[in-house]
Backbone as ProteinMPNN parsed JSONL, in Angstrom:
{"seq_chain_A": "XXXXXXXXXXXXXXXXXXXXXXXXXXXXXXXXXXXXXXXXXXXXXXXXXXXXXXXXXXXXXXXXXXXXXXXXXXXXXXXXXXXXXXXXXXXXXXXXX", "coords_chain_A": {"N_chain_A": [[277.078, 35.048, 137.801], [277.188, 37.415, 140.354], [277.388, 37.306, 143.083], [278.014, 34.894, 145.572], [276.632, 31.932, 147.104], [278.099, 31.25, 149.34], [279.175, 33.701, 150.124], [276.884, 35.072, 150.972], [276.17, 33.412, 153.111], [278.402, 33.862, 154.744], [278.205, 36.625, 155.343], [275.76, 36.58, 156.654], [276.5, 35.082, 158.858], [278.327, 36.874, 160.073], [276.532, 38.877, 160.761], [275.128, 37.611, 162.64], [272.84, 36.153, 161.901], [270.443, 33.662, 161.633], [269.882, 31.908, 159.07], [267.834, 29.874, 156.987], [268.211, 27.305, 154.432], [266.566, 27.932, 152.238], [266.126, 30.681, 152.573], [268.733, 31.641, 152.283], [269.237, 30.982, 149.602], [267.266, 32.58, 148.385], [268.046, 35.197, 149.163], [270.533, 35.267, 147.941], [269.834, 35.218, 145.209], [268.325, 37.621, 145.096], [270.17, 39.644, 145.866], [272.068, 39.282, 143.869], [270.548, 40.015, 141.649], [270.164, 42.737, 142.209], [272.829, 43.645, 142.068], [273.38, 43.117, 139.352], [271.634, 44.93, 138.168], [272.8, 47.299, 139.045], [275.154, 47.157, 137.562], [274.096, 47.589, 135.019], [273.32, 50.238, 135.299], [275.816, 51.408, 135.697], [276.818, 51.185, 133.16], [275.732, 53.225, 131.724], [276.098, 56.313, 129.913], [277.29, 59.024, 131.475], [278.577, 61.363, 131.073], [278.963, 64.834, 131.183], [276.759, 65.238, 132.749], [275.577, 67.008, 135.406], [276.522, 66.62, 138.786], [274.294, 66.022, 141.524], [273.186, 67.006, 144.755], [270.772, 66.65, 145.836], [267.633, 65.565, 144.645], [265.499, 67.308, 144.435], [264.923, 70.791, 144.581], [265.944, 72.349, 147.575], [264.579, 74.282, 150.094], [264.647, 76.474, 152.872], [262.157, 76.053, 155.187], [261.599, 77.013, 157.594], [260.665, 79.505, 159.975], [261.914, 82.855, 160.256], [264.448, 83.453, 162.62], [263.749, 85.355, 165.245], [264.009, 87.811, 167.801], [261.665, 88.125, 170.37], [259.086, 89.15, 172.686], [258.492, 87.122, 175.573], [256.475, 84.853, 177.597], [255.643, 85.811, 180.927], [256.654, 84.493, 184.142], [254.412, 84.228, 185.766], [252.306, 84.318, 183.889], [252.83, 81.958, 182.551], [252.138, 79.886, 184.308], [249.515, 80.387, 184.824], [247.202, 78.978, 183.979], [247.577, 76.497, 185.044], [246.666, 73.389, 186.533], [247.515, 72.765, 189.095], [249.758, 74.407, 191.252], [252.781, 75.78, 192.668], [253.761, 78.687, 193.857], [255.463, 80.094, 191.263], [255.741, 77.745, 189.876], [254.984, 74.651, 188.186], [252.988, 72.19, 189.673], [253.318, 68.84, 190.093], [252.155, 65.431, 190.306], [253.883, 63.055, 192.376], [256.111, 60.58, 191.002], [257.466, 58.529, 192.073], [257.05, 56.616, 194.831], [257.769, 57.014, 198.224], [258.611, 54.824, 200.733]], "CA_chain_A": [[276.593, 35.433, 139.11], [278.085, 38.353, 141.02], [277.54, 36.969, 144.503], [277.873, 33.45, 145.772], [275.917, 31.472, 148.303], [279.054, 31.285, 150.447], [279.279, 35.086, 150.569], [275.664, 35.362, 151.733], [276.297, 32.687, 154.381], [279.422, 34.524, 155.552], [277.647, 37.885, 155.839], [274.736, 36.205, 157.637], [277.234, 34.684, 160.065], [278.84, 38.09, 160.697], [275.397, 39.621, 161.306], [274.491, 36.715, 163.609], [271.522, 35.792, 161.399], [270.26, 32.222, 161.452], [269.083, 31.758, 157.861], [267.719, 28.499, 156.487], [268.721, 27.151, 153.064], [265.687, 28.655, 151.317], [266.39, 32.114, 152.718], [270.057, 31.917, 151.708], [269.071, 30.972, 148.148], [266.461, 33.747, 147.996], [268.874, 36.391, 149.308], [271.577, 35.212, 146.917], [269.206, 35.653, 143.95], [267.923, 39.022, 145.188], [271.36, 40.499, 145.866], [272.651, 39.169, 142.534], [269.704, 40.83, 140.778], [270.483, 44.137, 142.504], [274.161, 43.933, 141.541], [273.278, 43.153, 137.894], [271.005, 46.202, 137.839], [273.822, 48.325, 139.254], [276.046, 47.094, 136.403], [273.438, 48.238, 133.882], [273.402, 51.673, 135.55], [277.21, 51.823, 135.49], [277.094, 51.185, 131.73], [275.172, 54.441, 131.134], [277.01, 57.424, 129.684], [276.902, 60.148, 132.33], [279.454, 62.511, 130.799], [278.236, 66.081, 131.01], [275.639, 65.321, 133.686], [276.009, 67.664, 136.639], [276.165, 65.887, 140.003], [273.325, 66.696, 142.389], [273.19, 66.546, 146.143], [269.388, 66.359, 146.174], [266.881, 65.607, 143.386], [264.509, 68.377, 144.475], [265.496, 71.979, 145.232], [265.628, 72.409, 148.996], [264.505, 75.638, 150.628], [264.374, 76.482, 154.302], [260.75, 76.364, 155.445], [261.489, 77.495, 158.965], [260.499, 80.949, 160.082], [263.124, 83.577, 160.612], [264.704, 83.481, 164.06], [263.69, 86.748, 165.672], [263.812, 88.013, 169.237], [260.381, 88.733, 170.704], [258.726, 89.003, 174.094], [257.996, 85.806, 175.978], [255.557, 84.884, 178.726], [256.212, 85.969, 182.263], [256.487, 83.28, 184.935], [253.023, 84.2, 186.225], [251.474, 83.955, 182.74], [253.099, 80.568, 182.199], [251.444, 78.948, 185.199], [248.178, 80.91, 185.141], [246.171, 77.97, 183.709], [248.007, 75.208, 185.586], [245.704, 72.836, 187.484], [248.105, 72.852, 190.438], [251.028, 75.114, 191.178], [253.393, 76.314, 193.868], [254.355, 79.956, 193.423], [255.489, 80.163, 189.793], [256.152, 76.429, 189.387], [253.949, 73.655, 187.999], [253.025, 71.148, 190.691], [252.944, 67.572, 189.469], [252.154, 64.342, 191.275], [255.154, 62.308, 192.409], [256.081, 59.327, 190.256], [258.108, 57.526, 192.899], [256.518, 56.686, 196.195], [258.762, 56.714, 199.263], [257.984, 54.011, 201.781]], "C_chain_A": [[277.627, 36.296, 139.811], [278.343, 37.978, 142.466], [277.292, 35.479, 144.66], [277.102, 33.156, 147.051], [276.828, 31.559, 149.531], [279.203, 32.714, 151.0], [278.073, 35.472, 151.408], [275.717, 34.656, 153.091], [277.294, 33.38, 155.31], [278.885, 35.825, 156.156], [276.563, 37.603, 156.882], [275.394, 35.79, 158.948], [277.756, 35.916, 160.81], [277.723, 38.89, 161.376], [274.627, 38.796, 162.341], [273.049, 36.399, 163.218], [271.475, 34.285, 161.181], [269.317, 32.026, 160.274], [269.012, 30.299, 157.456], [268.147, 28.48, 155.021], [267.877, 27.93, 152.061], [265.924, 30.151, 151.373], [267.733, 32.489, 152.098], [269.965, 31.953, 150.188], [268.316, 32.206, 147.67], [267.299, 35.026, 148.076], [269.995, 36.424, 148.272], [271.022, 35.692, 145.583], [268.879, 37.146, 143.987], [269.134, 39.964, 145.119], [272.038, 40.461, 144.504], [271.862, 40.021, 141.54], [269.997, 42.32, 140.972], [271.835, 44.515, 141.909], [274.168, 43.976, 140.014], [272.644, 44.463, 137.442], [271.994, 47.355, 138.003], [274.817, 48.328, 138.086], [275.413, 47.774, 135.195], [273.438, 49.751, 134.066], [274.812, 52.194, 135.321], [277.565, 51.9, 134.006], [276.57, 52.452, 131.05], [276.234, 55.521, 130.986], [276.521, 58.62, 130.488], [277.825, 61.345, 132.151], [278.589, 63.746, 130.57], [277.031, 66.232, 131.924], [276.167, 65.899, 134.989], [275.619, 66.818, 137.853], [275.19, 66.708, 140.851], [273.44, 66.145, 143.801], [271.79, 66.158, 146.579], [268.567, 66.473, 144.893], [265.873, 66.75, 143.298], [265.16, 69.596, 145.124], [265.021, 72.086, 146.687], [265.647, 73.871, 149.442], [264.159, 75.542, 152.111], [262.924, 76.908, 154.527], [260.533, 76.871, 156.864], [261.342, 79.014, 158.971], [261.825, 81.583, 160.496], [263.256, 83.635, 162.135], [264.767, 84.937, 164.507], [263.428, 86.82, 167.169], [262.454, 88.676, 169.441], [260.068, 88.457, 172.161], [258.208, 87.6, 174.369], [257.049, 85.974, 177.154], [256.316, 85.181, 180.015], [255.992, 84.662, 183.013], [255.037, 83.139, 185.393], [252.077, 83.801, 185.088], [251.643, 82.484, 182.376], [252.298, 79.592, 183.049], [250.009, 79.381, 185.494], [247.071, 79.888, 184.905], [246.535, 76.597, 184.268], [246.971, 74.685, 186.576], [246.209, 72.872, 188.92], [249.46, 73.527, 190.303], [251.491, 75.521, 192.562], [254.193, 77.525, 193.43], [254.31, 80.028, 191.894], [255.962, 78.849, 189.175], [254.93, 75.546, 189.178], [254.1, 72.607, 189.09], [252.503, 69.87, 190.043], [252.955, 66.478, 190.515], [253.486, 63.591, 191.249], [255.021, 61.023, 191.61], [256.756, 58.202, 191.026], [257.582, 57.693, 194.314], [257.601, 56.253, 197.184], [258.041, 55.957, 200.359], [258.583, 54.27, 203.126]], "O_chain_A": [[278.807, 35.948, 139.856], [279.398, 38.296, 143.014], [276.465, 34.89, 143.964], [276.948, 34.0, 147.934], [276.378, 31.901, 150.624], [279.342, 32.901, 152.208], [278.218, 36.126, 152.441], [275.349, 35.243, 154.108], [277.062, 33.477, 156.515], [279.087, 36.093, 157.34], [276.465, 38.314, 157.882], [274.895, 36.114, 160.027], [277.643, 35.996, 162.033], [277.933, 39.501, 162.425], [273.598, 39.237, 162.853], [272.153, 36.374, 164.062], [272.395, 33.712, 160.595], [268.099, 31.983, 160.448], [269.996, 29.567, 157.563], [268.415, 29.531, 154.439], [268.419, 28.526, 151.13], [265.923, 30.821, 150.341], [267.855, 33.535, 151.461], [270.537, 32.835, 149.549], [268.684, 32.809, 146.662], [267.265, 35.847, 147.159], [270.363, 37.493, 147.785], [271.664, 36.486, 144.896], [269.13, 37.858, 143.015], [269.114, 40.959, 144.395], [272.53, 41.484, 144.028], [272.452, 40.677, 140.682], [270.068, 43.073, 140.001], [271.975, 45.582, 141.311], [274.887, 44.787, 139.43], [273.066, 45.044, 136.442], [272.019, 48.277, 137.188], [275.271, 49.393, 137.668], [276.098, 48.456, 134.433], [273.547, 50.484, 133.083], [274.99, 53.299, 134.808], [278.506, 52.599, 133.63], [276.933, 52.723, 129.905], [277.143, 55.64, 131.808], [275.454, 59.165, 130.208], [277.848, 62.244, 132.993], [277.598, 63.692, 129.842], [276.348, 67.255, 131.877], [277.086, 65.352, 135.598], [274.484, 66.348, 137.93], [275.261, 67.937, 140.883], [273.75, 64.971, 144.006], [271.615, 65.433, 147.558], [268.787, 67.404, 144.118], [265.444, 67.116, 142.204], [265.877, 69.454, 146.115], [263.834, 71.929, 146.975], [266.611, 74.596, 149.196], [263.456, 74.626, 152.536], [262.515, 77.991, 154.109], [259.401, 77.124, 157.275], [261.836, 79.706, 158.08], [262.723, 80.92, 161.014], [262.271, 83.845, 162.842], [265.713, 85.657, 164.19], [262.713, 85.989, 167.728], [262.127, 89.659, 168.776], [260.713, 87.623, 172.796], [257.574, 86.974, 173.519], [256.84, 87.082, 177.649], [257.489, 84.836, 180.157], [255.222, 83.813, 182.563], [254.498, 82.032, 185.401], [251.145, 83.027, 185.305], [250.69, 81.84, 181.938], [251.829, 78.572, 182.543], [249.354, 78.78, 186.346], [246.059, 79.942, 185.604], [245.843, 75.622, 183.977], [246.447, 75.457, 187.379], [245.419, 72.997, 189.856], [250.214, 73.258, 189.368], [250.702, 75.598, 193.504], [255.187, 77.399, 192.715], [253.23, 80.024, 191.305], [256.519, 78.841, 188.077], [253.945, 75.669, 189.907], [255.214, 72.184, 189.398], [251.391, 69.83, 189.517], [253.68, 66.573, 191.505], [254.134, 63.507, 190.206], [253.939, 60.439, 191.546], [256.623, 57.035, 190.657], [257.661, 58.769, 194.907], [258.263, 55.235, 196.984], [256.998, 56.388, 200.852], [258.167, 53.665, 204.114]]}, "name": "protein", "num_of_chains": 1, "seq": "XXXXXXXXXXXXXXXXXXXXXXXXXXXXXXXXXXXXXXXXXXXXXXXXXXXXXXXXXXXXXXXXXXXXXXXXXXXXXXXXXXXXXXXXXXXXXXXXX"}
């Protein structure tokens, strides 16, 4: 066994987790299983395998950043339900008594 019940209890204490005995046993088995699997992966021969930063080629899907004309202030508020000059008028969210 790679991990002990005491280690799981200690980590649970540090994380302020209140685990019952059944949960501690279950987590001990699960973490031990994960660590055993990691050992089997570490046993693989990876000589000559190029390291990768991402399993799939990554390409930028964003459009090119280009300068173009924007709306005028009048165009921006032209469809506003309520406005004051070139500003949107919104209802107050805090009522003053």
